[in-house]
PyMOL Python script that loads the backbone (N, CA, C, O; Angstrom):
from pymol import cmd

cmd.read_pdbstr("""\
ATOM      1  N   MET A   1      51.824  64.628 142.331  1.00  0.00           N
ATOM      2  CA  MET A   1      53.341  64.533 141.807  1.00  0.00           C
ATOM      3  C   MET A   1      53.835  63.205 141.795  1.00  0.00           C
ATOM      4  O   MET A   1      53.571  62.592 142.829  1.00  0.00           O
ATOM      5  N   ALA A   2      54.437  62.607 140.987  1.00  0.00           N
ATOM      6  CA  ALA A   2      54.797  61.666 140.794  1.00  0.00           C
ATOM      7  C   ALA A   2      56.063  61.404 141.683  1.00  0.00           C
ATOM      8  O   ALA A   2      56.980  62.205 141.499  1.00  0.00           O
ATOM      9  N   THR A   3      56.273  60.416 142.620  1.00  0.00           N
ATOM     10  CA  THR A   3      57.791  59.896 143.095  1.00  0.00           C
ATOM     11  C   THR A   3      58.549  59.355 142.287  1.00  0.00           C
ATOM     12  O   THR A   3      58.157  58.636 141.368  1.00  0.00           O
ATOM     13  N   ARG A   4      59.731  59.633 142.527  1.00  0.00           N
ATOM     14  CA  ARG A   4      61.095  59.588 141.581  1.00  0.00           C
ATOM     15  C   ARG A   4      61.460  57.833 142.061  1.00  0.00           C
ATOM     16  O   ARG A   4      61.402  57.358 143.195  1.00  0.00           O
ATOM     17  N   ILE A   5      61.725  57.348 141.157  1.00  0.00           N
ATOM     18  CA  ILE A   5      61.894  55.594 141.455  1.00  0.00           C
ATOM     19  C   ILE A   5      63.409  55.791 141.059  1.00  0.00           C
ATOM     20  O   ILE A   5      63.781  56.492 140.118  1.00  0.00           O
ATOM     21  N   GLY A   6      64.306  55.014 141.981  1.00  0.00           N
ATOM     22  CA  GLY A   6      65.517  54.773 141.842  1.00  0.00           C
ATOM     23  C   GLY A   6      66.321  55.690 142.864  1.00  0.00           C
ATOM     24  O   GLY A   6      65.795  56.253 143.824  1.00  0.00           O
ATOM     25  N   SER A   7      68.143  55.790 142.408  1.00  0.00           N
ATOM     26  CA  SER A   7      68.752  56.046 143.252  1.00  0.00           C
ATOM     27  C   SER A   7      69.499  57.107 142.490  1.00  0.00           C
ATOM     28  O   SER A   7      69.228  57.385 141.322  1.00  0.00           O
ATOM     29  N   ARG A   8      70.587  57.775 143.292  1.00  0.00           N
ATOM     30  CA  ARG A   8      71.568  58.792 142.723  1.00  0.00           C
ATOM     31  C   ARG A   8      72.237  57.899 141.298  1.00  0.00           C
ATOM     32  O   ARG A   8      72.257  58.483 140.215  1.00  0.00           O
ATOM     33  N   ARG A   9      72.623  56.853 141.383  1.00  0.00           N
ATOM     34  CA  ARG A   9      73.508  55.945 140.551  1.00  0.00           C
ATOM     35  C   ARG A   9      72.750  55.326 139.349  1.00  0.00           C
ATOM     36  O   ARG A   9      73.370  54.512 138.665  1.00  0.00           O
ATOM     37  N   ARG A  10      71.563  55.608 139.045  1.00  0.00           N
ATOM     38  CA  ARG A  10      70.335  54.799 138.321  1.00  0.00           C
ATOM     39  C   ARG A  10      71.112  55.505 136.842  1.00  0.00           C
ATOM     40  O   ARG A  10      71.805  56.514 136.711  1.00  0.00           O
ATOM     41  N   LYS A  11      70.704  54.617 135.992  1.00  0.00           N
ATOM     42  CA  LYS A  11      71.335  54.614 134.697  1.00  0.00           C
ATOM     43  C   LYS A  11      73.067  55.144 134.440  1.00  0.00           C
ATOM     44  O   LYS A  11      73.488  56.153 133.874  1.00  0.00           O
ATOM     45  N   THR A  12      73.574  54.375 134.894  1.00  0.00           N
ATOM     46  CA  THR A  12      74.758  54.645 135.157  1.00  0.00           C
ATOM     47  C   THR A  12      75.724  53.488 134.600  1.00  0.00           C
ATOM     48  O   THR A  12      76.953  53.520 134.534  1.00  0.00           O
ATOM     49  N   ARG A  13      74.875  52.485 134.226  1.00  0.00           N
ATOM     50  CA  ARG A  13      75.979  51.130 134.109  1.00  0.00           C
ATOM     51  C   ARG A  13      77.110  50.913 132.890  1.00  0.00           C
ATOM     52  O   ARG A  13      77.962  50.026 132.936  1.00  0.00           O
ATOM     53  N   HIS A  14      76.985  51.800 131.875  1.00  0.00           N
ATOM     54  CA  HIS A  14      77.744  52.209 131.083  1.00  0.00           C
ATOM     55  C   HIS A  14      78.766  53.467 131.297  1.00  0.00           C
ATOM     56  O   HIS A  14      79.898  53.398 130.818  1.00  0.00           O
ATOM     57  N   LEU A  15      78.500  54.187 131.756  1.00  0.00           N
ATOM     58  CA  LEU A  15      78.934  55.470 132.087  1.00  0.00           C
ATOM     59  C   LEU A  15      80.073  55.045 133.301  1.00  0.00           C
ATOM     60  O   LEU A  15      81.188  55.567 133.282  1.00  0.00           O
ATOM     61  N   PHE A  16      79.758  54.225 134.174  1.00  0.00           N
ATOM     62  CA  PHE A  16      80.697  54.194 135.514  1.00  0.00           C
ATOM     63  C   PHE A  16      81.502  52.720 135.242  1.00  0.00           C
ATOM     64  O   PHE A  16      81.744  52.111 136.284  1.00  0.00           O
ATOM     65  N   THR A  17      81.800  52.283 134.407  1.00  0.00           N
ATOM     66  CA  THR A  17      82.353  50.631 133.449  1.00  0.00           C
ATOM     67  C   THR A  17      83.680  51.057 133.786  1.00  0.00           C
ATOM     68  O   THR A  17      84.057  52.205 133.548  1.00  0.00           O
ATOM     69  N   GLN A  18      84.481  50.103 134.383  1.00  0.00           N
ATOM     70  CA  GLN A  18      85.820  50.500 134.461  1.00  0.00           C
ATOM     71  C   GLN A  18      86.434  49.336 133.115  1.00  0.00           C
ATOM     72  O   GLN A  18      85.915  48.242 132.889  1.00  0.00           O
ATOM     73  N   SER A  19      87.706  49.948 132.310  1.00  0.00           N
ATOM     74  CA  SER A  19      88.172  49.093 131.766  1.00  0.00           C
ATOM     75  C   SER A  19      88.920  47.784 132.278  1.00  0.00           C
ATOM     76  O   SER A  19      89.415  47.827 133.404  1.00  0.00           O
ATOM     77  N   LEU A  20      89.036  46.591 131.499  1.00  0.00           N
ATOM     78  CA  LEU A  20      89.524  45.374 132.668  1.00  0.00           C
ATOM     79  C   LEU A  20      90.831  45.732 133.195  1.00  0.00           C
ATOM     80  O   LEU A  20      91.031  45.592 134.401  1.00  0.00           O
ATOM     81  N   ARG A  21      91.817  46.215 132.369  1.00  0.00           N
ATOM     82  CA  ARG A  21      92.912  46.563 132.887  1.00  0.00           C
ATOM     83  C   ARG A  21      92.583  47.575 134.194  1.00  0.00           C
ATOM     84  O   ARG A  21      93.221  47.104 135.136  1.00  0.00           O
ATOM     85  N   SER A  22      92.047  48.449 134.518  1.00  0.00           N
ATOM     86  CA  SER A  22      91.966  49.451 135.357  1.00  0.00           C
ATOM     87  C   SER A  22      91.109  48.440 136.653  1.00  0.00           C
ATOM     88  O   SER A  22      91.092  48.931 137.782  1.00  0.00           O
ATOM     89  N   LYS A  23      90.726  47.665 136.532  1.00  0.00           N
ATOM     90  CA  LYS A  23      89.617  46.889 137.872  1.00  0.00           C
ATOM     91  C   LYS A  23      90.489  46.452 138.604  1.00  0.00           C
ATOM     92  O   LYS A  23      91.638  46.318 138.184  1.00  0.00           O
ATOM     93  N   GLY A  24      90.110  46.111 139.950  1.00  0.00           N
ATOM     94  CA  GLY A  24      90.926  45.577 140.865  1.00  0.00           C
ATOM     95  C   GLY A  24      91.450  46.698 141.937  1.00  0.00           C
ATOM     96  O   GLY A  24      90.907  47.799 142.019  1.00  0.00           O
ATOM     97  N   LYS A  25      92.456  46.343 142.676  1.00  0.00           N
ATOM     98  CA  LYS A  25      93.252  47.063 143.528  1.00  0.00           C
ATOM     99  C   LYS A  25      93.335  48.631 143.028  1.00  0.00           C
ATOM    100  O   LYS A  25      93.798  48.748 141.893  1.00  0.00           O
ATOM    101  N   ILE A  26      93.016  49.678 143.594  1.00  0.00           N
ATOM    102  CA  ILE A  26      93.648  50.808 143.632  1.00  0.00           C
ATOM    103  C   ILE A  26      94.820  51.600 144.105  1.00  0.00           C
ATOM    104  O   ILE A  26      94.833  51.768 145.324  1.00  0.00           O
ATOM    105  N   PRO A  27      95.552  51.991 143.609  1.00  0.00           N
ATOM    106  CA  PRO A  27      97.236  52.392 143.877  1.00  0.00           C
ATOM    107  C   PRO A  27      96.889  53.225 145.215  1.00  0.00           C
ATOM    108  O   PRO A  27      95.883  53.929 145.296  1.00  0.00           O
ATOM    109  N   LEU A  28      97.558  53.115 145.957  1.00  0.00           N
ATOM    110  CA  LEU A  28      97.661  54.376 147.024  1.00  0.00           C
ATOM    111  C   LEU A  28      97.895  55.564 146.627  1.00  0.00           C
ATOM    112  O   LEU A  28      97.257  56.514 147.081  1.00  0.00           O
ATOM    113  N   SER A  29      99.047  55.735 145.525  1.00  0.00           N
ATOM    114  CA  SER A  29      99.423  56.976 145.212  1.00  0.00           C
ATOM    115  C   SER A  29      98.049  58.013 144.688  1.00  0.00           C
ATOM    116  O   SER A  29      98.124  59.198 145.014  1.00  0.00           O
ATOM    117  N   ILE A  30      96.787  57.539 143.866  1.00  0.00           N
ATOM    118  CA  ILE A  30      96.173  57.875 143.559  1.00  0.00           C
ATOM    119  C   ILE A  30      94.952  58.281 144.630  1.00  0.00           C
ATOM    120  O   ILE A  30      94.260  59.279 144.432  1.00  0.00           O
ATOM    121  N   TYR A  31      94.750  57.362 145.838  1.00  0.00           N
ATOM    122  CA  TYR A  31      93.947  57.592 146.633  1.00  0.00           C
ATOM    123  C   TYR A  31      94.418  58.451 147.534  1.00  0.00           C
ATOM    124  O   TYR A  31      93.513  58.849 148.267  1.00  0.00           O
ATOM    125  N   PHE A  32      95.576  58.950 147.807  1.00  0.00           N
ATOM    126  CA  PHE A  32      96.245  59.979 148.377  1.00  0.00           C
ATOM    127  C   PHE A  32      96.986  61.094 147.716  1.00  0.00           C
ATOM    128  O   PHE A  32      98.037  61.550 148.165  1.00  0.00           O
ATOM    129  N   GLN A  33      96.428  61.490 146.689  1.00  0.00           N
ATOM    130  CA  GLN A  33      97.028  62.436 145.867  1.00  0.00           C
ATOM    131  C   GLN A  33      96.627  63.762 146.434  1.00  0.00           C
ATOM    132  O   GLN A  33      95.487  64.022 146.818  1.00  0.00           O
ATOM    133  N   GLU A  34      97.857  64.751 146.464  1.00  0.00           N
ATOM    134  CA  GLU A  34      97.414  65.932 147.003  1.00  0.00           C
ATOM    135  C   GLU A  34      97.130  67.313 145.911  1.00  0.00           C
ATOM    136  O   GLU A  34      98.055  67.527 145.128  1.00  0.00           O
ATOM    137  N   PHE A  35      96.112  68.093 145.837  1.00  0.00           N
ATOM    138  CA  PHE A  35      95.975  69.233 145.086  1.00  0.00           C
ATOM    139  C   PHE A  35      96.280  70.554 145.853  1.00  0.00           C
ATOM    140  O   PHE A  35      95.968  70.723 147.032  1.00  0.00           O
ATOM    141  N   THR A  36      96.981  71.568 145.001  1.00  0.00           N
ATOM    142  CA  THR A  36      96.776  72.979 145.925  1.00  0.00           C
ATOM    143  C   THR A  36      95.671  73.763 145.079  1.00  0.00           C
ATOM    144  O   THR A  36      95.116  73.312 144.077  1.00  0.00           O
ATOM    145  N   ALA A  37      95.416  75.188 145.733  1.00  0.00           N
ATOM    146  CA  ALA A  37      94.571  75.887 145.258  1.00  0.00           C
ATOM    147  C   ALA A  37      94.557  76.331 143.699  1.00  0.00           C
ATOM    148  O   ALA A  37      95.623  76.636 143.166  1.00  0.00           O
ATOM    149  N   LYS A  38      93.543  76.361 143.093  1.00  0.00           N
ATOM    150  CA  LYS A  38      93.417  76.758 141.614  1.00  0.00           C
ATOM    151  C   LYS A  38      94.146  75.960 140.538  1.00  0.00           C
ATOM    152  O   LYS A  38      94.613  76.329 139.460  1.00  0.00           O
ATOM    153  N   ASP A  39      94.114  74.647 141.187  1.00  0.00           N
ATOM    154  CA  ASP A  39      94.605  73.570 140.268  1.00  0.00           C
ATOM    155  C   ASP A  39      93.362  73.246 139.580  1.00  0.00           C
ATOM    156  O   ASP A  39      92.303  73.321 140.202  1.00  0.00           O
ATOM    157  N   LYS A  40      93.385  72.939 138.510  1.00  0.00           N
ATOM    158  CA  LYS A  40      92.268  72.599 137.196  1.00  0.00           C
ATOM    159  C   LYS A  40      92.605  70.863 137.375  1.00  0.00           C
ATOM    160  O   LYS A  40      93.637  70.195 137.437  1.00  0.00           O
ATOM    161  N   VAL A  41      91.078  70.555 137.419  1.00  0.00           N
ATOM    162  CA  VAL A  41      90.691  68.957 137.592  1.00  0.00           C
ATOM    163  C   VAL A  41      89.862  68.720 136.707  1.00  0.00           C
ATOM    164  O   VAL A  41      89.120  69.547 136.177  1.00  0.00           O
ATOM    165  N   ALA A  42      89.951  67.175 136.407  1.00  0.00           N
ATOM    166  CA  ALA A  42      88.954  66.861 135.357  1.00  0.00           C
ATOM    167  C   ALA A  42      88.156  65.641 136.533  1.00  0.00           C
ATOM    168  O   ALA A  42      88.751  64.849 137.264  1.00  0.00           O
ATOM    169  N   LEU A  43      86.630  65.838 136.392  1.00  0.00           N
ATOM    170  CA  LEU A  43      85.735  64.980 137.395  1.00  0.00           C
ATOM    171  C   LEU A  43      85.505  63.497 136.493  1.00  0.00           C
ATOM    172  O   LEU A  43      84.842  63.236 135.489  1.00  0.00           O
ATOM    173  N   ILE A  44      86.445  62.643 137.430  1.00  0.00           N
ATOM    174  CA  ILE A  44      85.811  61.180 136.586  1.00  0.00           C
ATOM    175  C   ILE A  44      85.951  60.223 137.878  1.00  0.00           C
ATOM    176  O   ILE A  44      86.896  60.147 138.663  1.00  0.00           O
ATOM    177  N   ILE A  45      85.020  59.682 137.869  1.00  0.00           N
ATOM    178  CA  ILE A  45      84.584  58.754 139.403  1.00  0.00           C
ATOM    179  C   ILE A  45      85.233  57.443 139.138  1.00  0.00           C
ATOM    180  O   ILE A  45      85.283  56.993 137.994  1.00  0.00           O
ATOM    181  N   ASN A  46      85.781  56.753 140.266  1.00  0.00           N
ATOM    182  CA  ASN A  46      86.031  55.391 140.270  1.00  0.00           C
ATOM    183  C   ASN A  46      84.991  54.715 140.659  1.00  0.00           C
ATOM    184  O   ASN A  46      84.640  54.845 141.832  1.00  0.00           O
ATOM    185  N   PRO A  47      84.302  53.898 139.839  1.00  0.00           N
ATOM    186  CA  PRO A  47      83.439  53.648 140.482  1.00  0.00           C
ATOM    187  C   PRO A  47      83.534  52.281 141.853  1.00  0.00           C
ATOM    188  O   PRO A  47      82.609  51.742 142.459  1.00  0.00           O
ATOM    189  N   GLY A  48      84.894  52.088 141.957  1.00  0.00           N
ATOM    190  CA  GLY A  48      84.943  51.111 143.128  1.00  0.00           C
ATOM    191  C   GLY A  48      84.743  51.673 144.230  1.00  0.00           C
ATOM    192  O   GLY A  48      84.248  51.046 145.166  1.00  0.00           O
ATOM    193  N   VAL A  49      85.125  53.087 144.337  1.00  0.00           N
ATOM    194  CA  VAL A  49      85.025  54.011 145.452  1.00  0.00           C
ATOM    195  C   VAL A  49      83.823  54.667 145.810  1.00  0.00           C
ATOM    196  O   VAL A  49      83.741  55.808 145.356  1.00  0.00           O
ATOM    197  N   LYS A  50      82.676  54.200 146.629  1.00  0.00           N
ATOM    198  CA  LYS A  50      81.596  54.901 146.751  1.00  0.00           C
ATOM    199  C   LYS A  50      81.929  56.410 147.620  1.00  0.00           C
ATOM    200  O   LYS A  50      81.403  57.432 147.181  1.00  0.00           O
ATOM    201  N   LYS A  51      82.518  56.464 148.443  1.00  0.00           N
ATOM    202  CA  LYS A  51      82.420  57.763 149.113  1.00  0.00           C
ATOM    203  C   LYS A  51      83.307  59.144 148.468  1.00  0.00           C
ATOM    204  O   LYS A  51      84.369  59.125 147.845  1.00  0.00           O
ATOM    205  N   GLY A  52      82.752  59.912 148.725  1.00  0.00           N
ATOM    206  CA  GLY A  52      83.069  61.414 148.281  1.00  0.00           C
ATOM    207  C   GLY A  52      82.835  61.357 146.587  1.00  0.00           C
ATOM    208  O   GLY A  52      83.613  61.934 145.828  1.00  0.00           O
ATOM    209  N   GLN A  53      81.711  60.618 146.128  1.00  0.00           N
ATOM    210  CA  GLN A  53      81.557  60.638 144.467  1.00  0.00           C
ATOM    211  C   GLN A  53      80.315  61.708 144.381  1.00  0.00           C
ATOM    212  O   GLN A  53      79.420  61.703 145.226  1.00  0.00           O
ATOM    213  N   PHE A  54      80.342  62.509 143.418  1.00  0.00           N
ATOM    214  CA  PHE A  54      79.530  63.690 143.190  1.00  0.00           C
ATOM    215  C   PHE A  54      78.309  62.950 141.966  1.00  0.00           C
ATOM    216  O   PHE A  54      78.408  61.816 141.496  1.00  0.00           O
ATOM    217  N   PHE A  55      77.354  63.821 141.698  1.00  0.00           N
ATOM    218  CA  PHE A  55      76.220  63.420 140.858  1.00  0.00           C
ATOM    219  C   PHE A  55      76.985  63.078 139.460  1.00  0.00           C
ATOM    220  O   PHE A  55      77.948  63.659 138.958  1.00  0.00           O
ATOM    221  N   ARG A  56      76.380  62.149 139.074  1.00  0.00           N
ATOM    222  CA  ARG A  56      76.595  61.800 137.502  1.00  0.00           C
ATOM    223  C   ARG A  56      76.515  62.581 136.714  1.00  0.00           C
ATOM    224  O   ARG A  56      77.261  62.387 135.754  1.00  0.00           O
ATOM    225  N   ARG A  57      75.668  63.782 136.656  1.00  0.00           N
ATOM    226  CA  ARG A  57      75.636  64.853 135.584  1.00  0.00           C
ATOM    227  C   ARG A  57      76.788  65.493 135.414  1.00  0.00           C
ATOM    228  O   ARG A  57      76.952  65.799 134.233  1.00  0.00           O
ATOM    229  N   PHE A  58      77.924  65.919 136.342  1.00  0.00           N
ATOM    230  CA  PHE A  58      79.167  66.181 136.583  1.00  0.00           C
ATOM    231  C   PHE A  58      80.178  65.273 135.906  1.00  0.00           C
ATOM    232  O   PHE A  58      81.182  65.918 135.603  1.00  0.00           O
ATOM    233  N   TYR A  59      80.223  64.473 135.694  1.00  0.00           N
ATOM    234  CA  TYR A  59      81.046  63.534 135.000  1.00  0.00           C
ATOM    235  C   TYR A  59      81.622  64.027 133.905  1.00  0.00           C
ATOM    236  O   TYR A  59      80.968  64.279 132.892  1.00  0.00           O
ATOM    237  N   GLY A  60      83.088  64.239 134.016  1.00  0.00           N
ATOM    238  CA  GLY A  60      83.828  64.631 132.269  1.00  0.00           C
ATOM    239  C   GLY A  60      83.812  65.896 132.826  1.00  0.00           C
ATOM    240  O   GLY A  60      84.881  66.430 132.530  1.00  0.00           O
ATOM    241  N   MET A  61      83.322  66.424 133.296  1.00  0.00           N
ATOM    242  CA  MET A  61      83.693  67.891 133.583  1.00  0.00           C
ATOM    243  C   MET A  61      84.745  68.329 134.039  1.00  0.00           C
ATOM    244  O   MET A  61      85.491  67.495 134.552  1.00  0.00           O
ATOM    245  N   THR A  62      85.201  69.835 134.021  1.00  0.00           N
ATOM    246  CA  THR A  62      86.420  70.045 134.693  1.00  0.00           C
ATOM    247  C   THR A  62      86.090  71.326 135.724  1.00  0.00           C
ATOM    248  O   THR A  62      85.172  72.135 135.587  1.00  0.00           O
ATOM    249  N   GLY A  63      86.999  71.291 136.697  1.00  0.00           N
ATOM    250  CA  GLY A  63      86.469  72.492 137.842  1.00  0.00           C
ATOM    251  C   GLY A  63      88.160  72.667 138.209  1.00  0.00           C
ATOM    252  O   GLY A  63      89.162  71.991 137.976  1.00  0.00           O
ATOM    253  N   THR A  64      87.842  74.142 139.013  1.00  0.00           N
ATOM    254  CA  THR A  64      88.619  74.814 139.777  1.00  0.00           C
ATOM    255  C   THR A  64      88.970  74.339 141.267  1.00  0.00           C
ATOM    256  O   THR A  64      88.010  74.558 142.005  1.00  0.00           O
ATOM    257  N   ILE A  65      90.004  73.782 141.900  1.00  0.00           N
ATOM    258  CA  ILE A  65      90.160  73.725 143.273  1.00  0.00           C
ATOM    259  C   ILE A  65      90.017  74.851 144.199  1.00  0.00           C
ATOM    260  O   ILE A  65      90.916  75.642 143.918  1.00  0.00           O
ATOM    261  N   THR A  66      89.280  75.318 145.215  1.00  0.00           N
ATOM    262  CA  THR A  66      89.588  76.507 145.873  1.00  0.00           C
ATOM    263  C   THR A  66      90.531  76.139 146.786  1.00  0.00           C
ATOM    264  O   THR A  66      91.028  77.128 147.324  1.00  0.00           O
ATOM    265  N   GLY A  67      90.999  75.032 147.195  1.00  0.00           N
ATOM    266  CA  GLY A  67      91.809  75.138 148.447  1.00  0.00           C
ATOM    267  C   GLY A  67      91.629  74.677 149.543  1.00  0.00           C
ATOM    268  O   GLY A  67      92.463  74.225 150.327  1.00  0.00           O
ATOM    269  N   GLN A  68      90.478  74.774 149.652  1.00  0.00           N
ATOM    270  CA  GLN A  68      89.539  74.463 150.740  1.00  0.00           C
ATOM    271  C   GLN A  68      89.304  72.844 151.179  1.00  0.00           C
ATOM    272  O   GLN A  68      89.007  72.175 150.190  1.00  0.00           O
ATOM    273  N   LYS A  69      89.358  72.177 152.245  1.00  0.00           N
ATOM    274  CA  LYS A  69      89.086  71.017 152.455  1.00  0.00           C
ATOM    275  C   LYS A  69      87.892  70.558 153.364  1.00  0.00           C
ATOM    276  O   LYS A  69      87.506  71.123 154.387  1.00  0.00           O
ATOM    277  N   LYS A  70      87.412  69.483 152.819  1.00  0.00           N
ATOM    278  CA  LYS A  70      86.338  69.266 154.215  1.00  0.00           C
ATOM    279  C   LYS A  70      86.574  67.573 154.558  1.00  0.00           C
ATOM    280  O   LYS A  70      85.833  66.706 154.094  1.00  0.00           O
ATOM    281  N   GLY A  71      87.717  67.295 155.430  1.00  0.00           N
ATOM    282  CA  GLY A  71      87.884  65.758 155.590  1.00  0.00           C
ATOM    283  C   GLY A  71      88.909  66.122 154.727  1.00  0.00           C
ATOM    284  O   GLY A  71      89.597  67.123 154.526  1.00  0.00           O
ATOM    285  N   ARG A  72      88.748  64.464 154.065  1.00  0.00           N
ATOM    286  CA  ARG A  72      89.771  64.203 152.882  1.00  0.00           C
ATOM    287  C   ARG A  72      89.303  64.891 151.621  1.00  0.00           C
ATOM    288  O   ARG A  72      90.091  64.892 150.675  1.00  0.00           O
ATOM    289  N   CYS A  73      88.103  65.489 151.476  1.00  0.00           N
ATOM    290  CA  CYS A  73      87.374  65.691 150.168  1.00  0.00           C
ATOM    291  C   CYS A  73      87.912  67.205 149.999  1.00  0.00           C
ATOM    292  O   CYS A  73      88.094  67.942 150.968  1.00  0.00           O
ATOM    293  N   TYR A  74      88.158  67.606 148.582  1.00  0.00           N
ATOM    294  CA  TYR A  74      88.500  68.881 147.717  1.00  0.00           C
ATOM    295  C   TYR A  74      87.159  69.664 147.768  1.00  0.00           C
ATOM    296  O   TYR A  74      86.124  69.067 147.470  1.00  0.00           O
ATOM    297  N   GLU A  75      87.136  70.598 148.028  1.00  0.00           N
ATOM    298  CA  GLU A  75      86.461  72.100 147.528  1.00  0.00           C
ATOM    299  C   GLU A  75      86.466  72.198 145.906  1.00  0.00           C
ATOM    300  O   GLU A  75      87.497  72.712 145.474  1.00  0.00           O
ATOM    301  N   ILE A  76      85.646  71.860 145.055  1.00  0.00           N
ATOM    302  CA  ILE A  76      85.685  72.209 143.612  1.00  0.00           C
ATOM    303  C   ILE A  76      84.541  73.020 143.116  1.00  0.00           C
ATOM    304  O   ILE A  76      83.380  72.631 143.242  1.00  0.00           O
ATOM    305  N   ILE A  77      84.860  74.129 142.561  1.00  0.00           N
ATOM    306  CA  ILE A  77      83.902  74.967 141.442  1.00  0.00           C
ATOM    307  C   ILE A  77      83.830  74.537 139.825  1.00  0.00           C
ATOM    308  O   ILE A  77      84.778  74.307 139.073  1.00  0.00           O
ATOM    309  N   ILE A  78      82.776  74.512 139.614  1.00  0.00           N
ATOM    310  CA  ILE A  78      82.455  74.100 138.312  1.00  0.00           C
ATOM    311  C   ILE A  78      81.460  74.853 137.382  1.00  0.00           C
ATOM    312  O   ILE A  78      80.495  75.323 137.985  1.00  0.00           O
ATOM    313  N   LYS A  79      81.489  75.029 136.261  1.00  0.00           N
ATOM    314  CA  LYS A  79      80.603  76.262 135.561  1.00  0.00           C
ATOM    315  C   LYS A  79      79.628  75.020 135.057  1.00  0.00           C
ATOM    316  O   LYS A  79      80.151  74.143 134.370  1.00  0.00           O
ATOM    317  N   ASP A  80      78.193  74.927 135.390  1.00  0.00           N
ATOM    318  CA  ASP A  80      77.215  74.306 134.772  1.00  0.00           C
ATOM    319  C   ASP A  80      76.094  75.330 134.360  1.00  0.00           C
ATOM    320  O   ASP A  80      75.517  76.164 135.058  1.00  0.00           O
ATOM    321  N   GLY A  81      75.955  75.040 133.080  1.00  0.00           N
ATOM    322  CA  GLY A  81      75.314  76.243 132.165  1.00  0.00           C
ATOM    323  C   GLY A  81      76.102  77.651 132.406  1.00  0.00           C
ATOM    324  O   GLY A  81      77.248  78.020 132.150  1.00  0.00           O
ATOM    325  N   GLY A  82      74.968  78.273 133.016  1.00  0.00           N
ATOM    326  CA  GLY A  82      75.734  79.881 133.508  1.00  0.00           C
ATOM    327  C   GLY A  82      75.665  80.177 134.685  1.00  0.00           C
ATOM    328  O   GLY A  82      75.627  81.360 135.021  1.00  0.00           O
ATOM    329  N   LYS A  83      75.633  79.136 135.609  1.00  0.00           N
ATOM    330  CA  LYS A  83      75.961  79.240 136.772  1.00  0.00           C
ATOM    331  C   LYS A  83      77.124  78.225 137.681  1.00  0.00           C
ATOM    332  O   LYS A  83      77.202  77.004 137.548  1.00  0.00           O
ATOM    333  N   GLN A  84      77.806  78.893 138.427  1.00  0.00           N
ATOM    334  CA  GLN A  84      78.788  77.990 139.443  1.00  0.00           C
ATOM    335  C   GLN A  84      78.368  77.337 140.317  1.00  0.00           C
ATOM    336  O   GLN A  84      77.520  77.913 141.000  1.00  0.00           O
ATOM    337  N   LYS A  85      78.715  75.900 140.721  1.00  0.00           N
ATOM    338  CA  LYS A  85      78.312  74.994 141.240  1.00  0.00           C
ATOM    339  C   LYS A  85      79.490  74.487 142.433  1.00  0.00           C
ATOM    340  O   LYS A  85      80.701  74.480 142.215  1.00  0.00           O
ATOM    341  N   LEU A  86      79.042  74.201 143.325  1.00  0.00           N
ATOM    342  CA  LEU A  86      80.372  73.885 144.676  1.00  0.00           C
ATOM    343  C   LEU A  86      79.877  72.533 144.851  1.00  0.00           C
ATOM    344  O   LEU A  86      78.716  72.281 145.175  1.00  0.00           O
ATOM    345  N   LEU A  87      81.002  71.451 144.577  1.00  0.00           N
ATOM    346  CA  LEU A  87      81.325  70.064 145.070  1.00  0.00           C
ATOM    347  C   LEU A  87      82.289  69.678 145.909  1.00  0.00           C
ATOM    348  O   LEU A  87      83.434  70.128 145.930  1.00  0.00           O
ATOM    349  N   TYR A  88      81.843  68.849 146.604  1.00  0.00           N
ATOM    350  CA  TYR A  88      83.042  68.351 147.720  1.00  0.00           C
ATOM    351  C   TYR A  88      83.143  66.690 147.254  1.00  0.00           C
ATOM    352  O   TYR A  88      82.264  65.830 147.302  1.00  0.00           O
ATOM    353  N   VAL A  89      84.444  66.599 146.826  1.00  0.00           N
ATOM    354  CA  VAL A  89      85.127  65.105 145.752  1.00  0.00           C
ATOM    355  C   VAL A  89      86.245  64.714 146.598  1.00  0.00           C
ATOM    356  O   VAL A  89      87.208  65.280 147.115  1.00  0.00           O
ATOM    357  N   HIS A  90      85.821  63.678 146.554  1.00  0.00           N
ATOM    358  CA  HIS A  90      87.251  62.755 147.268  1.00  0.00           C
ATOM    359  C   HIS A  90      88.168  62.718 146.202  1.00  0.00           C
ATOM    360  O   HIS A  90      87.778  62.610 145.039  1.00  0.00           O
ATOM    361  N   PRO A  91      89.842  62.833 146.633  1.00  0.00           N
ATOM    362  CA  PRO A  91      90.725  62.782 145.504  1.00  0.00           C
ATOM    363  C   PRO A  91      90.890  61.713 144.358  1.00  0.00           C
ATOM    364  O   PRO A  91      91.436  61.807 143.259  1.00  0.00           O
ATOM    365  N   ILE A  92      90.022  60.311 145.181  1.00  0.00           N
ATOM    366  CA  ILE A  92      90.441  59.429 143.877  1.00  0.00           C
ATOM    367  C   ILE A  92      89.496  59.561 142.690  1.00  0.00           C
ATOM    368  O   ILE A  92      89.559  58.902 141.652  1.00  0.00           O
ATOM    369  N   HIS A  93      88.578  60.544 143.004  1.00  0.00           N
ATOM    370  CA  HIS A  93      87.678  60.707 141.813  1.00  0.00           C
ATOM    371  C   HIS A  93      88.051  62.235 140.710  1.00  0.00           C
ATOM    372  O   HIS A  93      87.321  62.669 139.819  1.00  0.00           O
ATOM    373  N   LEU A  94      89.373  62.772 141.142  1.00  0.00           N
ATOM    374  CA  LEU A  94      89.877  63.648 140.673  1.00  0.00           C
ATOM    375  C   LEU A  94      91.541  63.370 139.766  1.00  0.00           C
ATOM    376  O   LEU A  94      92.531  62.802 140.227  1.00  0.00           O
ATOM    377  N   LYS A  95      91.404  63.882 138.626  1.00  0.00           N
ATOM    378  CA  LYS A  95      92.646  63.710 137.737  1.00  0.00           C
ATOM    379  C   LYS A  95      93.081  65.393 137.224  1.00  0.00           C
ATOM    380  O   LYS A  95      92.447  66.280 136.652  1.00  0.00           O
ATOM    381  N   LYS A  96      94.296  65.300 137.684  1.00  0.00           N
ATOM    382  CA  LYS A  96      94.858  66.372 137.486  1.00  0.00           C
ATOM    383  C   LYS A  96      95.232  66.937 136.007  1.00  0.00           C
ATOM    384  O   LYS A  96      96.021  66.261 135.347  1.00  0.00           O
ATOM    385  N   GLN A  97      94.614  68.364 135.343  1.00  0.00           N
ATOM    386  CA  GLN A  97      95.001  68.336 133.914  1.00  0.00           C
ATOM    387  C   GLN A  97      96.337  69.384 134.017  1.00  0.00           C
ATOM    388  O   GLN A  97      96.988  69.654 133.008  1.00  0.00           O
TER     389      GLN A  97
END
""", "prot")
cmd.dss("prot")
cmd.show_as("cartoon", "prot")
cmd.util.cbc("prot")
cmd.orient("prot")
């Protein structure tokens, strides 16, 4: 069996690029935003922060917050194909819908 070359962020050069206006310092209001159970959120990675990122396959999907937290990260359920998947994501990579 062939070994896989690369890391979890390979082939993401254009997917994770930020616009010129959004580069730089991250607002603290986004970093410390709070969510409640059953909130719908969009999964959008902020490439400036490595902590709490999810796998690139789930980029742009919509999930539901279950209400439980692990440290600062939220537990999110998404539907991928016909299955439900559980992710732990930092709030900086979430956008309320």
